[in-house]
ROLO-294388 format. One record per residue (C-alpha): residue number from 1; x, y, z. Coordinates in pm, 1 decimal, m for minus. Each point is the difference from the previous one (the first is absolute). Layout:
+-----+----------+----------+----------+
:   i :       xx :       yy :       zz :
+-----+----------+----------+----------+
: NUM :        X :        Y :        Z :
...
+-----+----------+----------+----------+
END
This chain:
+-----+----------+----------+----------+
:   i :       xx :       yy :       zz :
+-----+----------+----------+----------+
:   1 :  10678.4 :  11531.3 :  10468.4 :
:   2 :    m20.9 :   m379.8 :     38.1 :
:   3 :   m309.3 :   m187.5 :     52.2 :
:   4 :    100.6 :    m80.4 :    356.7 :
:   5 :    118.4 :    355.5 :     75.8 :
:   6 :   m330.4 :    159.6 :   m132.5 :
:   7 :   m224.3 :   m244.9 :    177.6 :
:   8 :    205.5 :     57.5 :    336.8 :
:   9 :    m96.3 :    383.2 :    m46.5 :
:  10 :   m350.6 :    m79.3 :     11.8 :
:  11 :    m22.0 :   m262.1 :    252.5 :
:  12 :    m86.4 :    198.8 :    326.6 :
:  13 :   m288.5 :      2.9 :    223.0 :
:  14 :   m219.1 :     93.6 :   m278.2 :
:  15 :     43.5 :   m316.6 :   m225.0 :
:  16 :   m322.2 :   m203.1 :    m41.4 :
:  17 :    182.2 :   m316.8 :   m155.8 :
:  18 :    345.9 :   m145.6 :     11.5 :
:  19 :    111.3 :   m295.0 :   m165.8 :
:  20 :    324.4 :   m167.9 :     79.9 :
:  21 :    173.2 :   m239.3 :   m221.1 :
:  22 :   m327.2 :   m166.7 :   m148.4 :
:  23 :     58.7 :   m313.1 :   m181.3 :
:  24 :   m262.9 :   m170.1 :   m195.6 :
:  25 :     36.3 :   m309.4 :   m220.9 :
:  26 :   m243.5 :   m203.0 :   m210.4 :
:  27 :    151.5 :   m329.5 :    m53.5 :
:  28 :    351.0 :     62.4 :   m162.8 :
:  29 :   m103.6 :    368.0 :   m105.6 :
:  30 :    122.2 :    267.5 :    234.0 :
:  31 :   m274.6 :    267.3 :      2.6 :
:  32 :    128.0 :    219.3 :    253.2 :
:  33 :    377.6 :     24.5 :     84.6 :
:  34 :     87.1 :    161.5 :    318.0 :
:  35 :   m244.1 :    306.0 :    m28.9 :
:  36 :     60.0 :    263.0 :    254.4 :
:  37 :   m229.1 :    302.8 :    m19.3 :
:  38 :   m131.1 :    268.1 :    229.0 :
:  39 :   m343.1 :    190.3 :    m91.6 :
:  40 :   m110.4 :    308.9 :    198.0 :
:  41 :   m334.8 :     89.1 :    117.7 :
:  42 :   m214.2 :    206.5 :   m210.5 :
:  43 :    206.7 :    m81.8 :   m318.2 :
:  44 :    m78.0 :    m94.9 :   m381.2 :
:  45 :    254.7 :   m245.6 :   m104.8 :
:  46 :      7.4 :   m169.1 :   m324.2 :
:  47 :    141.8 :   m316.9 :    m67.7 :
:  48 :    134.4 :    m37.9 :   m338.8 :
:  49 :    153.1 :   m296.3 :   m200.9 :
:  50 :    m58.5 :   m229.3 :   m274.9 :
:  51 :   m199.9 :   m314.7 :     m8.5 :
:  52 :    154.0 :   m253.8 :    233.2 :
:  53 :    195.4 :    234.9 :    212.5 :
:  54 :   m173.6 :    m88.4 :    315.2 :
:  55 :   m236.2 :    306.1 :     36.5 :
:  56 :   m315.4 :   m190.8 :     59.7 :
:  57 :    174.7 :   m263.2 :    218.2 :
:  58 :    122.3 :    277.2 :    216.8 :
:  59 :   m351.7 :    125.2 :     48.2 :
:  60 :   m121.9 :   m335.9 :     88.7 :
:  61 :    262.3 :    m36.5 :    262.8 :
:  62 :    m63.4 :    327.5 :    165.5 :
:  63 :   m387.2 :    m74.1 :     m9.8 :
:  64 :     62.4 :   m347.1 :    160.5 :
:  65 :   m115.6 :   m199.6 :   m305.0 :
:  66 :    342.4 :   m160.0 :    m29.3 :
:  67 :    236.3 :    m91.4 :    282.8 :
:  68 :    368.1 :    104.3 :    m93.4 :
:  69 :    279.4 :   m276.9 :     69.1 :
:  70 :    217.6 :    251.5 :    143.1 :
:  71 :    m25.1 :    368.2 :    132.3 :
:  72 :   m249.6 :    191.7 :    194.9 :
:  73 :   m300.3 :    226.4 :    m79.9 :
:  74 :    m66.5 :    290.8 :    265.0 :
:  75 :   m310.3 :    195.7 :    m25.3 :
:  76 :    m49.2 :    313.4 :    250.7 :
:  77 :    269.4 :   m129.4 :    204.5 :
:  78 :   m108.7 :   m352.5 :     64.9 :
:  79 :    150.7 :   m314.0 :   m179.6 :
:  80 :   m298.6 :   m145.6 :   m195.5 :
:  81 :    181.6 :   m270.1 :   m194.8 :
:  82 :   m216.5 :   m237.0 :    179.7 :
:  83 :   m306.7 :    180.4 :     22.2 :
:  84 :   m301.7 :   m114.6 :   m229.8 :
:  85 :   m108.5 :    220.0 :   m272.2 :
:  86 :   m334.7 :     93.6 :    147.7 :
:  87 :    171.4 :    109.8 :    337.7 :
:  88 :    276.7 :    224.5 :   m150.5 :
:  89 :   m235.6 :    305.8 :    m69.4 :
:  90 :    174.0 :     29.3 :   m354.7 :
:  91 :   m248.4 :     90.9 :   m311.4 :
:  92 :     45.3 :   m171.3 :   m318.9 :
:  93 :   m129.7 :    103.3 :   m354.3 :
:  94 :     20.4 :   m297.1 :   m246.4 :
:  95 :     44.5 :     74.8 :   m359.2 :
:  96 :   m334.6 :   m183.5 :   m102.4 :
:  97 :   m179.0 :    186.6 :    268.8 :
:  98 :   m121.8 :   m328.0 :    150.7 :
:  99 :   m345.7 :    164.7 :     66.5 :
: 100 :   m316.3 :   m230.0 :     89.4 :
: 101 :   m177.1 :     10.7 :   m328.8 :
: 102 :   m341.8 :   m115.8 :    178.3 :
: 103 :     m4.4 :    315.7 :    260.3 :
: 104 :    m58.8 :    356.9 :    m83.9 :
: 105 :    248.5 :    280.0 :     24.6 :
: 106 :    m89.1 :     84.1 :    348.2 :
: 107 :      2.1 :   m370.4 :    126.1 :
: 108 :    310.3 :    m70.6 :   m136.5 :
: 109 :    178.3 :    293.8 :    202.5 :
: 110 :   m172.4 :    m79.5 :    318.5 :
: 111 :     56.6 :   m384.5 :    m15.7 :
: 112 :    347.3 :     27.5 :    167.9 :
: 113 :   m145.7 :    226.1 :    285.0 :
: 114 :   m271.6 :   m223.0 :     99.9 :
: 115 :    158.7 :   m336.3 :    m42.1 :
: 116 :    350.5 :     79.8 :    157.3 :
: 117 :    109.5 :   m260.6 :    258.2 :
: 118 :    130.9 :    282.1 :    216.6 :
: 119 :   m162.0 :    341.4 :     17.5 :
: 120 :   m310.6 :    m50.4 :   m192.0 :
: 121 :   m255.4 :    279.5 :      5.5 :
: 122 :   m379.3 :     27.3 :    m40.5 :
: 123 :   m137.6 :    m19.6 :   m324.2 :
: 124 :   m127.2 :    373.1 :     81.3 :
: 125 :    342.1 :    125.7 :     71.1 :
: 126 :    128.8 :   m189.1 :   m310.7 :
: 127 :   m229.2 :    163.3 :   m245.5 :
: 128 :     79.0 :    345.4 :    146.2 :
: 129 :    375.9 :    m43.6 :    m38.4 :
: 130 :    m46.8 :   m170.9 :   m347.2 :
: 131 :   m198.2 :    273.1 :   m132.6 :
: 132 :    261.5 :    258.4 :    127.6 :
: 133 :    271.9 :   m194.5 :   m170.2 :
: 134 :   m212.7 :    m47.9 :   m338.3 :
: 135 :    m45.4 :    352.0 :     17.4 :
: 136 :    385.9 :     88.4 :     31.8 :
: 137 :     82.9 :   m220.0 :   m287.3 :
: 138 :   m271.8 :    158.4 :   m215.5 :
: 139 :   m281.7 :   m253.6 :     m5.7 :
: 140 :   m276.7 :    157.5 :    197.5 :
: 141 :   m334.9 :   m124.7 :   m191.0 :
: 142 :    140.8 :   m315.5 :   m117.4 :
: 143 :    m47.1 :   m191.2 :    363.0 :
: 144 :   m274.2 :   m231.5 :   m130.6 :
: 145 :    157.5 :    m88.4 :   m335.2 :
: 146 :    103.5 :   m343.5 :    m77.3 :
: 147 :    392.9 :    m15.3 :    m52.7 :
: 148 :    m70.1 :   m140.7 :   m360.6 :
: 149 :   m207.3 :    324.2 :    m52.9 :
: 150 :    293.7 :    228.5 :     43.6 :
: 151 :    308.8 :    100.0 :   m200.1 :
: 152 :    355.2 :   m142.3 :     41.0 :
: 153 :    112.5 :    327.4 :    165.3 :
: 154 :   m303.8 :    m10.2 :    227.4 :
: 155 :     88.0 :   m342.0 :    105.3 :
: 156 :    362.3 :    121.7 :     78.6 :
: 157 :   m139.9 :    259.0 :    246.5 :
: 158 :   m221.9 :   m267.9 :    143.5 :
: 159 :    289.7 :   m221.4 :     82.5 :
: 160 :    184.1 :    284.2 :    135.6 :
: 161 :   m301.4 :    129.7 :    219.3 :
: 162 :    m24.4 :   m369.2 :    116.1 :
: 163 :    335.6 :      4.4 :    120.2 :
: 164 :     16.6 :    352.8 :    159.2 :
: 165 :   m323.6 :    m33.8 :    170.8 :
: 166 :    178.3 :   m225.3 :    260.2 :
: 167 :    248.2 :    300.4 :     75.3 :
: 168 :    339.3 :   m183.3 :    m61.8 :
: 169 :    314.0 :    187.5 :     22.7 :
: 170 :    156.3 :   m162.5 :   m277.9 :
: 171 :   m170.6 :   m105.9 :   m345.5 :
: 172 :    172.9 :   m224.4 :   m252.7 :
: 173 :   m120.9 :     58.0 :   m356.4 :
: 174 :     97.1 :   m271.3 :   m248.0 :
: 175 :      0.8 :    147.3 :   m354.4 :
: 176 :   m320.5 :    181.4 :     92.5 :
: 177 :    m41.4 :    191.0 :   m339.0 :
: 178 :    120.9 :   m283.6 :   m201.3 :
: 179 :   m364.3 :    m83.8 :   m111.6 :
: 180 :   m112.0 :    369.8 :   m105.6 :
: 181 :     49.8 :    167.1 :   m330.5 :
: 182 :    244.2 :    243.3 :    m56.5 :
: 183 :   m209.8 :    317.3 :     94.3 :
: 184 :   m155.2 :   m149.1 :    303.5 :
: 185 :    349.2 :   m103.1 :    123.4 :
: 186 :    126.2 :    356.3 :    m33.3 :
: 187 :   m315.3 :    153.1 :    185.9 :
: 188 :     23.6 :   m279.7 :    265.9 :
: 189 :    373.3 :     99.5 :     83.2 :
: 190 :    m86.8 :    326.9 :    115.1 :
: 191 :   m308.6 :   m117.6 :    200.9 :
: 192 :    225.6 :   m289.0 :    188.6 :
: 193 :    237.4 :    280.3 :     77.5 :
: 194 :   m283.5 :    233.7 :    117.0 :
: 195 :   m186.3 :   m286.9 :    224.6 :
: 196 :    334.1 :   m127.6 :    170.0 :
: 197 :     82.8 :    363.4 :     79.3 :
: 198 :   m330.1 :     76.9 :    148.9 :
: 199 :      2.9 :   m320.0 :    205.3 :
: 200 :    360.6 :     22.0 :     95.3 :
: 201 :     47.1 :   m396.0 :    m64.1 :
: 202 :    319.7 :   m145.6 :   m155.0 :
: 203 :    m51.0 :   m142.0 :   m365.8 :
: 204 :    250.1 :   m264.9 :   m122.4 :
: 205 :    m86.6 :    m14.1 :   m362.2 :
: 206 :    113.4 :   m254.2 :   m236.7 :
: 207 :     41.7 :     74.9 :   m371.8 :
: 208 :    186.0 :   m123.8 :   m321.1 :
: 209 :    m36.5 :    347.6 :   m143.4 :
: 210 :    296.7 :    235.2 :     49.6 :
: 211 :   m214.1 :    337.4 :    m84.3 :
: 212 :   m260.5 :   m131.5 :    278.2 :
: 213 :    284.0 :    m60.8 :    250.6 :
: 214 :    166.7 :    336.0 :    m40.0 :
: 215 :   m333.3 :    176.9 :    m24.5 :
: 216 :   m153.6 :   m141.0 :    323.4 :
: 217 :    284.8 :    m80.3 :    249.0 :
: 218 :    135.9 :    242.9 :    264.5 :
: 219 :    256.8 :   m296.0 :    m41.2 :
: 220 :     85.6 :   m248.7 :   m255.3 :
: 221 :    146.8 :   m359.7 :     78.4 :
: 222 :    134.1 :   m167.6 :   m292.7 :
: 223 :     14.6 :   m370.9 :     m0.4 :
: 224 :    174.9 :   m268.9 :   m207.0 :
: 225 :     36.6 :   m364.6 :     51.8 :
: 226 :   m138.3 :     38.4 :    355.5 :
: 227 :    242.6 :    278.9 :    106.7 :
: 228 :    m55.1 :    358.6 :     88.3 :
: 229 :    237.5 :    204.2 :   m277.9 :
: 230 :    m84.1 :    341.6 :    120.8 :
: 231 :   m249.9 :    172.3 :    235.4 :
: 232 :    m33.6 :    351.2 :    m29.5 :
: 233 :   m189.8 :    312.2 :   m109.0 :
: 234 :   m132.5 :     m5.3 :   m335.1 :
: 235 :    234.0 :    268.2 :   m147.7 :
: 236 :    301.2 :   m180.3 :    151.0 :
: 237 :    m97.7 :   m317.9 :   m155.3 :
: 238 :    m78.5 :    179.1 :   m334.0 :
: 239 :    324.9 :    223.2 :    m11.9 :
: 240 :    242.3 :   m247.5 :    164.0 :
: 241 :    m93.5 :   m364.3 :    m56.2 :
: 242 :    246.5 :   m217.9 :    249.6 :
: 243 :     56.3 :   m290.1 :   m275.0 :
: 244 :    m58.3 :    m73.5 :   m343.6 :
: 245 :   m307.1 :   m188.2 :     51.3 :
: 246 :   m168.4 :    281.4 :    185.3 :
: 247 :     99.6 :    230.2 :   m310.1 :
: 248 :   m155.1 :   m266.4 :   m227.4 :
: 249 :   m344.9 :    m53.2 :    208.6 :
: 250 :    m44.6 :    403.6 :    m29.4 :
: 251 :     m4.2 :    m53.5 :   m367.3 :
: 252 :    150.6 :    343.4 :    m38.9 :
: 253 :    360.8 :    m53.9 :    m73.6 :
: 254 :    193.9 :    m70.9 :   m284.0 :
: 255 :    295.6 :   m228.4 :    132.9 :
: 256 :    313.2 :    m64.5 :   m212.6 :
: 257 :    261.9 :   m253.8 :     83.2 :
: 258 :    367.2 :     61.7 :     23.7 :
: 259 :    302.1 :     36.9 :    254.4 :
: 260 :     54.6 :    199.9 :    305.6 :
: 261 :    367.4 :    138.4 :      8.6 :
: 262 :    221.5 :     46.7 :    292.4 :
: 263 :    m12.4 :    365.2 :    m44.1 :
: 264 :   m364.2 :     19.3 :     10.0 :
: 265 :    m80.8 :     18.6 :   m379.9 :
: 266 :   m236.8 :   m213.7 :   m155.6 :
: 267 :     53.5 :   m152.5 :   m364.0 :
: 268 :   m302.5 :    m96.6 :   m187.8 :
: 269 :   m131.9 :     48.1 :   m345.4 :
: 270 :     22.1 :    367.2 :      0.2 :
: 271 :    373.5 :    m18.7 :    104.9 :
: 272 :    158.4 :     78.5 :    340.2 :
: 273 :   m176.6 :    240.9 :    228.4 :
: 274 :     10.1 :    135.9 :    336.7 :
: 275 :   m214.5 :   m189.1 :    252.9 :
: 276 :    m69.7 :    240.1 :    276.8 :
: 277 :   m275.5 :   m240.1 :    177.8 :
: 278 :    101.7 :   m342.7 :     54.1 :
: 279 :   m193.2 :   m291.6 :    168.3 :
: 280 :    167.8 :   m313.5 :     96.3 :
: 281 :   m137.8 :   m283.0 :   m207.2 :
: 282 :     98.8 :   m350.2 :   m135.9 :
: 283 :    m36.4 :    121.1 :   m369.2 :
: 284 :    136.4 :    312.2 :   m165.8 :
: 285 :   m284.4 :    204.8 :   m147.9 :
: 286 :    m48.7 :    358.2 :    m91.1 :
: 287 :   m367.5 :    143.5 :     51.6 :
: 288 :   m144.9 :    318.2 :   m134.2 :
: 289 :   m387.1 :     87.8 :     51.8 :
: 290 :   m196.0 :     23.4 :   m318.4 :
: 291 :   m104.8 :    354.8 :     96.5 :
: 292 :    377.4 :    115.7 :     17.3 :
: 293 :     66.0 :    m94.9 :   m368.4 :
: 294 :     18.2 :    268.5 :   m233.0 :
: 295 :    m21.4 :    m39.5 :   m374.4 :
: 296 :    179.8 :    220.1 :   m260.0 :
: 297 :     81.9 :    m16.2 :   m360.2 :
: 298 :    264.5 :   m271.4 :    m68.1 :
: 299 :    247.4 :    262.1 :   m124.9 :
: 300 :     m4.5 :    200.3 :    317.0 :
: 301 :    340.0 :     26.8 :    158.7 :
: 302 :    m37.8 :   m193.6 :    317.4 :
: 303 :    223.6 :    m82.2 :    313.6 :
: 304 :    m22.9 :   m327.8 :    146.1 :
: 305 :   m202.3 :   m170.2 :    120.8 :
: 306 :   m193.4 :     m1.3 :   m347.2 :
: 307 :   m150.1 :   m271.8 :   m224.6 :
: 308 :    m91.9 :      4.3 :   m360.1 :
: 309 :   m330.4 :   m175.4 :    m54.8 :
: 310 :   m257.5 :    m66.9 :   m252.8 :
: 311 :   m379.9 :    121.3 :    115.8 :
: 312 :   m228.2 :   m310.0 :    m37.8 :
: 313 :   m350.7 :     97.2 :    153.7 :
: 314 :   m183.0 :    195.7 :    289.7 :
: 315 :   m260.7 :    m76.8 :    258.3 :
: 316 :   m250.2 :    269.1 :    128.3 :
: 317 :    m52.0 :    m81.9 :    379.8 :
: 318 :   m263.0 :    294.8 :     58.7 :
: 319 :    235.5 :    191.1 :    244.0 :
: 320 :    310.7 :    m52.0 :   m197.9 :
: 321 :    135.7 :   m142.5 :   m338.9 :
: 322 :    267.3 :   m289.0 :    m18.4 :
: 323 :    226.1 :     m2.6 :   m310.2 :
: 324 :    220.8 :   m299.0 :    m89.0 :
: 325 :    325.8 :      7.2 :   m173.2 :
: 326 :    223.2 :   m295.8 :    m99.9 :
: 327 :    377.8 :     17.4 :     24.5 :
: 328 :    232.0 :   m132.6 :   m270.4 :
: 329 :     48.8 :   m294.8 :    215.3 :
: 330 :   m355.2 :    m82.1 :      2.6 :
: 331 :    m92.2 :    127.2 :    372.3 :
: 332 :   m321.3 :    188.5 :     51.0 :
: 333 :     44.8 :    346.1 :    193.8 :
: 334 :   m319.0 :    181.7 :    115.5 :
: 335 :    m41.7 :    373.2 :     43.6 :
: 336 :   m323.7 :    153.6 :    189.0 :
: 337 :   m149.9 :    351.6 :    m64.9 :
: 338 :   m251.7 :     99.1 :    278.4 :
: 339 :   m279.4 :    178.5 :   m136.4 :
: 340 :     37.1 :    279.4 :    257.5 :
: 341 :    296.1 :    105.7 :   m191.4 :
: 342 :   m185.4 :    113.4 :   m312.7 :
: 343 :    m92.8 :   m156.4 :   m336.7 :
: 344 :    200.7 :   m335.6 :    m32.5 :
: 345 :    268.2 :      9.5 :   m280.6 :
: 346 :    m61.4 :   m201.0 :   m305.4 :
: 347 :    297.3 :   m236.3 :   m147.7 :
: 348 :     m6.9 :   m154.2 :   m370.1 :
: 349 :      6.6 :   m374.2 :     19.9 :
: 350 :    317.9 :   m132.7 :   m110.9 :
: 351 :    194.8 :    315.9 :     38.6 :
: 352 :    308.0 :     29.0 :    192.5 :
: 353 :     46.5 :    215.7 :    331.0 :
: 354 :    247.6 :     36.8 :    285.7 :
: 355 :   m124.5 :    m76.7 :    357.4 :
: 356 :    164.1 :    177.2 :    267.7 :
: 357 :    m20.6 :     24.5 :    390.3 :
: 358 :    203.8 :    166.6 :    289.6 :
: 359 :    218.9 :   m241.2 :    158.4 :
: 360 :   m109.2 :    104.3 :    360.4 :
: 361 :   m354.9 :    m87.7 :    m72.3 :
: 362 :    142.5 :   m380.9 :    m86.7 :
: 363 :     19.7 :   m261.1 :    294.1 :
: 364 :    280.8 :   m285.5 :    m59.2 :
: 365 :    m15.7 :   m331.3 :    150.1 :
: 366 :    312.3 :   m194.2 :     46.6 :
+-----+----------+----------+----------+
END
């Protein structure tokens, strides 16, 4: 399904955000190049892409911090392109948290409620709502602490509570886990999803981590050079990347250059093989996921596709082990073993092996 087709299927009355042809430039640099996107209510959307792909620029346009040169931003059915940020009712959690260092945890959370230009509430009401929100994000008992007296993970929760206490229907998160250590990031993934679900709020979460995007999003939008390359369920993006660049961003595919023949076959370093799944693309590439590659002794009889390669190294990732093999042409091919499948195999450094996979598991671009 194309980006526009999938967006259209989700663009009914339940949509909370719709972007129509957003263009944003910084001098001669095009940060956003005609972005069209629809996000549903009560949905967690991950926005994935490399540095410079336009992820943060897109959030800033949605929030109103930047004005697009072309295109319109629709929020809750209204055109808010020309509406100031504080009047949009959209929450924003900054990567560096942007907390007030001279205020306590509680004062940070109540600040936006008592100082709002419109809809300000009394200090008593603000404190009651802030305490309830701090309890939801697991910070009860820390209300009087200074923000310089709490951990990075707790600061992240304060920033989230400060945003959520104003009851927005859309929350924009700019690399919210980027400043946290690996263990805390993993824990906060689950907590963010739980909090979002409890409140029924839509989250739009920017990240440069493919594992984070796939783990957290109900849908994943992949950006490159200011364009949305693919927007779909994590399983769809993972199993069927729409372009070679999406496959590269996922960091889970071995890609081989070659040529696509008129009869539907693909010819690469493994010979000519069947190509049952073909995605239109500007370059001819053959992709096979790391976990689809099996490793056998070199003298094992093998039908194509098969590659003879030398084992070079392995990398333990906790939930899996990645093995690195080098072909005779000098290309590194990776194979992944998930720990759920049992004890990982061991290979001898410098030994020769045969790498195989099923043609139906490959995806061909061309």
